[in-house]
Structures are given as C-alpha cells and as structure tokens.
A tleap script that builds the chain and sets N, CA, C and O, in Angstrom:
source leaprc.protein.ff14SB
mol = sequence {
  NMET GLU GLU GLN PRO LEU PHE ASN SER ASN
  VAL LEU PHE GLU LEU ILE ASN THR ARG MET
  PRO PHE GLY LYS TYR LYS ASP ARG ARG ILE
  CYS ASP LEU PRO GLU ASP TYR ILE LEU PHE
  PHE GLN ARG LYS GLY PHE PRO LYS GLY LYS
  ILE GLY MET LEU LEU GLN THR MET TYR GLU
  ILE ASN LEU ASN GLY LEU ARG GLY LEU LEU
  ASP PRO LEU LYS LYS CMET
}
set mol.1.N position { 119.180 75.191 98.289 }
set mol.1.CA position { 118.719 76.558 98.142 }
set mol.1.C position { 117.507 76.764 99.057 }
set mol.1.O position { 116.593 75.941 99.088 }
set mol.2.N position { 117.516 77.867 99.793 }
set mol.2.CA position { 116.432 78.182 100.725 }
set mol.2.C position { 115.247 78.786 99.981 }
set mol.2.O position { 115.416 79.646 99.117 }
set mol.3.N position { 114.045 78.324 100.327 }
set mol.3.CA position { 112.839 78.818 99.671 }
set mol.3.C position { 112.476 80.205 100.190 }
set mol.3.O position { 112.490 80.443 101.397 }
set mol.4.N position { 112.153 81.112 99.287 }
set mol.4.CA position { 111.772 82.475 99.648 }
set mol.4.C position { 110.274 82.533 99.951 }
set mol.4.O position { 109.481 81.885 99.269 }
set mol.5.N position { 109.876 83.316 100.982 }
set mol.5.CA position { 108.441 83.454 101.254 }
set mol.5.C position { 107.742 84.162 100.098 }
set mol.5.O position { 108.320 85.028 99.441 }
set mol.6.N position { 106.494 83.781 99.863 }
set mol.6.CA position { 105.726 84.394 98.784 }
set mol.6.C position { 105.201 85.769 99.155 }
set mol.6.O position { 104.899 86.579 98.279 }
set mol.7.N position { 105.092 86.035 100.447 }
set mol.7.CA position { 104.504 87.300 100.882 }
set mol.7.C position { 105.276 87.842 102.066 }
set mol.7.O position { 105.635 87.096 102.977 }
set mol.8.N position { 105.525 89.112 102.055 }
set mol.8.CA position { 106.205 89.794 103.147 }
set mol.8.C position { 105.134 90.460 104.012 }
set mol.8.O position { 104.423 91.349 103.543 }
set mol.9.N position { 105.017 90.036 105.268 }
set mol.9.CA position { 103.960 90.568 106.141 }
set mol.9.C position { 104.124 92.057 106.415 }
set mol.9.O position { 103.168 92.713 106.828 }
set mol.10.N position { 105.307 92.598 106.195 }
set mol.10.CA position { 105.494 94.040 106.384 }
set mol.10.C position { 104.645 94.845 105.417 }
set mol.10.O position { 104.354 96.014 105.675 }
set mol.11.N position { 104.248 94.244 104.320 }
set mol.11.CA position { 103.401 94.933 103.340 }
set mol.11.C position { 102.073 95.331 103.986 }
set mol.11.O position { 101.542 96.400 103.686 }
set mol.12.N position { 101.536 94.496 104.859 }
set mol.12.CA position { 100.276 94.826 105.530 }
set mol.12.C position { 100.427 96.090 106.374 }
set mol.12.O position { 99.537 96.940 106.386 }
set mol.13.N position { 101.553 96.213 107.078 }
set mol.13.CA position { 101.793 97.418 107.865 }
set mol.13.C position { 102.015 98.632 106.964 }
set mol.13.O position { 101.644 99.749 107.322 }
set mol.14.N position { 102.610 98.416 105.814 }
set mol.14.CA position { 102.791 99.521 104.869 }
set mol.14.C position { 101.450 99.997 104.328 }
set mol.14.O position { 101.280 101.193 104.092 }
set mol.15.N position { 100.492 99.095 104.124 }
set mol.15.CA position { 99.152 99.494 103.671 }
set mol.15.C position { 98.490 100.413 104.690 }
set mol.15.O position { 97.721 101.303 104.328 }
set mol.16.N position { 98.788 100.197 105.945 }
set mol.16.CA position { 98.175 100.984 107.017 }
set mol.16.C position { 98.911 102.294 107.243 }
set mol.16.O position { 98.295 103.303 107.588 }
set mol.17.N position { 100.216 102.285 107.051 }
set mol.17.CA position { 101.025 103.461 107.378 }
set mol.17.C position { 101.341 104.369 106.200 }
set mol.17.O position { 101.733 105.518 106.406 }
set mol.18.N position { 101.183 103.889 104.976 }
set mol.18.CA position { 101.515 104.703 103.799 }
set mol.18.C position { 100.299 105.498 103.354 }
set mol.18.O position { 99.188 104.973 103.274 }
set mol.19.N position { 100.524 106.753 103.073 }
set mol.19.CA position { 99.443 107.631 102.618 }
set mol.19.C position { 99.557 107.855 101.113 }
set mol.19.O position { 100.649 107.875 100.545 }
set mol.20.N position { 98.408 108.019 100.498 }
set mol.20.CA position { 98.355 108.255 99.056 }
set mol.20.C position { 99.056 109.583 98.768 }
set mol.20.O position { 98.679 110.608 99.337 }
set mol.21.N position { 100.065 109.586 97.900 }
set mol.21.CA position { 100.847 110.808 97.672 }
set mol.21.C position { 100.263 111.775 96.646 }
set mol.21.O position { 100.798 112.869 96.464 }
set mol.22.N position { 99.175 111.394 95.972 }
set mol.22.CA position { 98.633 112.259 94.923 }
set mol.22.C position { 97.155 111.952 94.714 }
set mol.22.O position { 96.617 110.988 95.258 }
set mol.23.N position { 96.520 112.793 93.914 }
set mol.23.CA position { 95.154 112.536 93.481 }
set mol.23.C position { 94.065 112.983 94.434 }
set mol.23.O position { 94.317 113.679 95.418 }
set mol.24.N position { 92.872 112.578 94.126 }
set mol.24.CA position { 91.671 112.960 94.858 }
set mol.24.C position { 91.756 112.597 96.338 }
set mol.24.O position { 91.231 113.316 97.188 }
set mol.25.N position { 92.410 111.490 96.640 }
set mol.25.CA position { 92.489 111.017 98.021 }
set mol.25.C position { 93.888 111.179 98.604 }
set mol.25.O position { 94.332 110.370 99.419 }
set mol.26.N position { 94.567 112.223 98.178 }
set mol.26.CA position { 95.904 112.510 98.687 }
set mol.26.C position { 95.881 112.565 100.211 }
set mol.26.O position { 94.970 113.142 100.805 }
set mol.27.N position { 96.877 111.968 100.830 }
set mol.27.CA position { 97.073 111.931 102.288 }
set mol.27.C position { 96.168 110.940 103.013 }
set mol.27.O position { 96.240 110.831 104.237 }
set mol.28.N position { 95.315 110.214 102.285 }
set mol.28.CA position { 94.520 109.164 102.923 }
set mol.28.C position { 95.349 107.885 102.930 }
set mol.28.O position { 96.068 107.598 101.973 }
set mol.29.N position { 95.243 107.113 104.021 }
set mol.29.CA position { 95.977 105.855 104.097 }
set mol.29.C position { 95.509 104.918 102.980 }
set mol.29.O position { 94.328 104.888 102.633 }
set mol.30.N position { 96.454 104.159 102.427 }
set mol.30.CA position { 96.138 103.235 101.333 }
set mol.30.C position { 95.015 102.292 101.753 }
set mol.30.O position { 94.121 102.004 100.956 }
set mol.31.N position { 95.049 101.810 102.988 }
set mol.31.CA position { 94.034 100.859 103.450 }
set mol.31.C position { 92.651 101.483 103.561 }
set mol.31.O position { 91.654 100.764 103.634 }
set mol.32.N position { 92.576 102.805 103.573 }
set mol.32.CA position { 91.289 103.503 103.710 }
set mol.32.C position { 90.760 104.069 102.394 }
set mol.32.O position { 89.734 104.749 102.379 }
set mol.33.N position { 91.446 103.795 101.302 }
set mol.33.CA position { 90.979 104.283 100.008 }
set mol.33.C position { 89.688 103.568 99.613 }
set mol.33.O position { 89.553 102.368 99.850 }
set mol.34.N position { 88.741 104.286 99.016 }
set mol.34.CA position { 87.504 103.645 98.565 }
set mol.34.C position { 87.792 102.578 97.508 }
set mol.34.O position { 88.704 102.723 96.693 }
set mol.35.N position { 87.016 101.530 97.536 }
set mol.35.CA position { 87.197 100.436 96.590 }
set mol.35.C position { 87.093 100.916 95.143 }
set mol.35.O position { 87.833 100.438 94.284 }
set mol.36.N position { 86.191 101.849 94.864 }
set mol.36.CA position { 86.034 102.371 93.504 }
set mol.36.C position { 87.323 103.024 92.992 }
set mol.36.O position { 87.659 102.912 91.813 }
set mol.37.N position { 88.033 103.700 93.884 }
set mol.37.CA position { 89.281 104.363 93.504 }
set mol.37.C position { 90.346 103.324 93.153 }
set mol.37.O position { 91.094 103.494 92.190 }
set mol.38.N position { 90.409 102.258 93.933 }
set mol.38.CA position { 91.366 101.185 93.667 }
set mol.38.C position { 90.999 100.469 92.366 }
set mol.38.O position { 91.881 100.091 91.596 }
set mol.39.N position { 89.709 100.285 92.123 }
set mol.39.CA position { 89.263 99.664 90.869 }
set mol.39.C position { 89.619 100.528 89.662 }
set mol.39.O position { 89.912 100.007 88.586 }
set mol.40.N position { 89.594 101.840 89.840 }
set mol.40.CA position { 90.001 102.754 88.768 }
set mol.40.C position { 91.443 102.448 88.348 }
set mol.40.O position { 91.742 102.350 87.158 }
set mol.41.N position { 92.323 102.301 89.324 }
set mol.41.CA position { 93.718 101.993 89.009 }
set mol.41.C position { 93.856 100.613 88.383 }
set mol.41.O position { 94.703 100.410 87.513 }
set mol.42.N position { 93.041 99.674 88.813 }
set mol.42.CA position { 93.106 98.329 88.243 }
set mol.42.C position { 92.749 98.376 86.757 }
set mol.42.O position { 93.352 97.673 85.945 }
set mol.43.N position { 91.772 99.200 86.410 }
set mol.43.CA position { 91.361 99.318 85.016 }
set mol.43.C position { 92.377 100.111 84.187 }
set mol.43.O position { 92.689 99.725 83.060 }
set mol.44.N position { 92.888 101.201 84.730 }
set mol.44.CA position { 93.765 102.110 83.989 }
set mol.44.C position { 95.244 101.732 84.080 }
set mol.44.O position { 96.053 102.161 83.258 }
set mol.45.N position { 95.583 100.939 85.069 }
set mol.45.CA position { 96.984 100.563 85.282 }
set mol.45.C position { 97.506 101.138 86.585 }
set mol.45.O position { 97.342 102.327 86.860 }
set mol.46.N position { 98.127 100.300 87.375 }
set mol.46.CA position { 98.688 100.751 88.640 }
set mol.46.C position { 99.962 101.549 88.372 }
set mol.46.O position { 100.706 101.251 87.438 }
set mol.47.N position { 100.205 102.565 89.202 }
set mol.47.CA position { 101.457 103.317 89.037 }
set mol.47.C position { 102.658 102.398 89.272 }
set mol.47.O position { 102.530 101.332 89.875 }
set mol.48.N position { 103.786 102.814 88.801 }
set mol.48.CA position { 105.011 102.053 89.018 }
set mol.48.C position { 105.510 102.289 90.447 }
set mol.48.O position { 105.144 103.275 91.086 }
set mol.49.N position { 106.325 101.398 90.924 }
set mol.49.CA position { 106.972 101.576 92.220 }
set mol.49.C position { 106.155 101.056 93.388 }
set mol.49.O position { 105.216 100.274 93.234 }
set mol.50.N position { 106.553 101.523 94.560 }
set mol.50.CA position { 105.966 101.047 95.817 }
set mol.50.C position { 104.467 101.334 95.907 }
set mol.50.O position { 103.695 100.471 96.324 }
set mol.51.N position { 104.057 102.524 95.525 }
set mol.51.CA position { 102.633 102.883 95.601 }
set mol.51.C position { 101.808 101.951 94.722 }
set mol.51.O position { 100.745 101.485 95.134 }
set mol.52.N position { 102.289 101.680 93.527 }
set mol.52.CA position { 101.589 100.763 92.637 }
set mol.52.C position { 101.467 99.370 93.235 }
set mol.52.O position { 100.416 98.738 93.133 }
set mol.53.N position { 102.547 98.887 93.865 }
set mol.53.CA position { 102.523 97.576 94.506 }
set mol.53.C position { 101.510 97.550 95.646 }
set mol.53.O position { 100.779 96.574 95.811 }
set mol.54.N position { 101.470 98.629 96.433 }
set mol.54.CA position { 100.527 98.692 97.554 }
set mol.54.C position { 99.082 98.763 97.054 }
set mol.54.O position { 98.201 98.106 97.610 }
set mol.55.N position { 98.837 99.546 96.022 }
set mol.55.CA position { 97.485 99.630 95.466 }
set mol.55.C position { 97.046 98.292 94.884 }
set mol.55.O position { 95.893 97.889 95.036 }
set mol.56.N position { 97.960 97.613 94.225 }
set mol.56.CA position { 97.636 96.311 93.661 }
set mol.56.C position { 97.373 95.289 94.769 }
set mol.56.O position { 96.485 94.446 94.637 }
set mol.57.N position { 98.131 95.362 95.846 }
set mol.57.CA position { 97.896 94.481 96.994 }
set mol.57.C position { 96.536 94.765 97.607 }
set mol.57.O position { 95.804 93.840 97.960 }
set mol.58.N position { 96.193 96.045 97.736 }
set mol.58.CA position { 94.883 96.413 98.279 }
set mol.58.C position { 93.766 95.931 97.366 }
set mol.58.O position { 92.709 95.518 97.843 }
set mol.59.N position { 93.988 95.981 96.075 }
set mol.59.CA position { 93.006 95.455 95.121 }
set mol.59.C position { 92.776 93.961 95.368 }
set mol.59.O position { 91.633 93.505 95.408 }
set mol.60.N position { 93.849 93.210 95.532 }
set mol.60.CA position { 93.731 91.761 95.778 }
set mol.60.C position { 93.038 91.479 97.099 }
set mol.60.O position { 92.246 90.542 97.196 }
set mol.61.N position { 93.328 92.277 98.115 }
set mol.61.CA position { 92.667 92.115 99.415 }
set mol.61.C position { 91.167 92.342 99.258 }
set mol.61.O position { 90.361 91.562 99.765 }
set mol.62.N position { 90.794 93.408 98.556 }
set mol.62.CA position { 89.375 93.697 98.325 }
set mol.62.C position { 88.717 92.596 97.497 }
set mol.62.O position { 87.616 92.145 97.815 }
set mol.63.N position { 89.386 92.175 96.452 }
set mol.63.CA position { 88.855 91.160 95.548 }
set mol.63.C position { 88.512 89.870 96.286 }
set mol.63.O position { 87.533 89.199 95.961 }
set mol.64.N position { 89.318 89.534 97.270 }
set mol.64.CA position { 89.128 88.302 98.022 }
set mol.64.C position { 88.344 88.493 99.315 }
set mol.64.O position { 88.245 87.571 100.124 }
set mol.65.N position { 87.785 89.692 99.512 }
set mol.65.CA position { 86.946 89.954 100.680 }
set mol.65.C position { 87.705 89.916 101.993 }
set mol.65.O position { 87.157 89.506 103.016 }
set mol.66.N position { 88.957 90.337 101.973 }
set mol.66.CA position { 89.801 90.231 103.164 }
set mol.66.C position { 90.115 91.573 103.819 }
set mol.66.O position { 91.011 91.654 104.659 }
set mol.67.N position { 89.401 92.609 103.452 }
set mol.67.CA position { 89.691 93.946 103.983 }
set mol.67.C position { 89.617 93.992 105.511 }
set mol.67.O position { 90.360 94.738 106.148 }
set mol.68.N position { 88.733 93.204 106.087 }
set mol.68.CA position { 88.584 93.164 107.543 }
set mol.68.C position { 89.827 92.675 108.270 }
set mol.68.O position { 89.985 92.934 109.463 }
set mol.69.N position { 90.707 91.975 107.575 }
set mol.69.CA position { 91.938 91.501 108.205 }
set mol.69.C position { 92.859 92.648 108.613 }
set mol.69.O position { 93.729 92.473 109.466 }
set mol.70.N position { 92.674 93.807 108.013 }
set mol.70.CA position { 93.521 94.944 108.334 }
set mol.70.C position { 93.056 95.691 109.592 }
set mol.70.O position { 93.829 96.432 110.197 }
set mol.71.N position { 91.802 95.495 109.976 }
set mol.71.CA position { 91.250 96.224 111.126 }
set mol.71.C position { 92.054 96.053 112.408 }
set mol.71.O position { 92.352 97.051 113.064 }
set mol.72.N position { 92.420 94.832 112.795 }
set mol.72.CA position { 93.217 94.711 114.032 }
set mol.72.C position { 94.575 95.423 113.931 }
set mol.72.O position { 95.080 95.938 114.928 }
set mol.73.N position { 95.152 95.451 112.748 }
set mol.73.CA position { 96.436 96.109 112.568 }
set mol.73.C position { 96.316 97.621 112.687 }
set mol.73.O position { 97.255 98.287 113.123 }
set mol.74.N position { 95.171 98.165 112.305 }
set mol.74.CA position { 94.954 99.614 112.402 }
set mol.74.C position { 94.947 100.054 113.863 }
set mol.74.O position { 95.276 101.203 114.156 }
set mol.75.N position { 94.586 99.180 114.769 }
set mol.75.CA position { 94.473 99.511 116.192 }
set mol.75.C position { 95.808 99.425 116.914 }
set mol.75.O position { 95.911 99.818 118.076 }
set mol.76.N position { 96.823 98.917 116.241 }
set mol.76.CA position { 98.140 98.766 116.883 }
set mol.76.C position { 98.872 100.074 116.959 }
set mol.76.O position { 99.991 100.127 117.469 }
savepdb mol mol.pdb
quit
C-alpha cells in the first residue's frame, strides 16, 4: 500500500488565492486575515467545508510562527 502525503502543498496556494466569502473581512485573502479574526474562529469553531479547513490551516501557520513562509508565494 502506498503511503499518502500528510499535507497537500496546493493548500498553501489556496490560502493565497481564496477570499473570505463572508463577515467583517469579506473579500480579503485568507492569508491576509488578521490573527485576531482567525483566533475568533478557533474559539467559536471553524466553519464546515473548505473555508473552515483553510482557516484552521492558517491558524496552525500562525500558531507555529510560519506566516512568513507565505510571502514568497504571494509574489508569484
């Protein structure tokens, strides 16, 4: 049986290209959302579906101090 990768690198590009579909920061790219807004979702619960997965991924990136890793991708 072939081992599945734990992380799909396309998710990083989705963080840069997907815009928030609702709320105070509607139309802002997920990667550009303020940390406080992402923490709000972490406390209250992430939405279901793709947006929730992206917000949760952004939370983990922030938590581990890795937000700067997205900067080179934003320039592509």
